[in-house]
N, C-alpha and C positions, 0 to 999 in steps of 0.2 A: 505388530506393524511392520510392514512390509517397507520396501525401499522404495524411493520415488524414482522411476525411470526418467531419461531424458526425453522421451516421447510423451510422459504424463505431464512432465513439467512444461514442454511447450504448448501442449493441451491447454491446461490451467494459464498459463501464461497470456496465450491468445484469446481466451475466453474474454466476452462483453462483461464489464463489472458495471454495478450500479450501486449508489447509497444506498444503504439497508435502511436508513431512517431518514427523516426530512427536518433534523437538528441544523442548525445554521453554525460551522466551525469558523474560528478566528484563528489565523496564520500566526503561530509564534512569534514571540520577541527573540532577539538573539539566543541561542542556546536553548530556546524552547522546543516542545516535542507536541506534535499535532497526530491525533490518532482516528482515524474514518473507518468504520465498519462498512465492507462491500459486501455485495453479494451477486452472485452469476445471474445472468438473464433468464435463466431457468429457474433461478431459486434453489437450486441443489447444492452449491458450492459457497461457502463462506471465507471470506479474504479478508486483510486489515490493510490499511494505505498509512504508512507509518512515516512520518515527515520529520526530518530532525534540521532544525535551521542553525547555520552555522556560518563561518564566513571562509573566505578565500584569500590565503596568504600569497597576493602577486609578488612579494619580493624574495621567495624562496624560503628557506628554513633558517 
């Protein structure tokens, strides 16, 4: 496995991505996780959208 260059990372980050399936996903409750498979527009690259729901502490630590 070779190292990912910054140029390759920029290319992957900038690609158009679409859902890999037609499943409906529910946003998770507090502390939950939502994982949605994605695919590039040309179908050659696979991605994962990984959402962790938490909270923001507005009062500081």
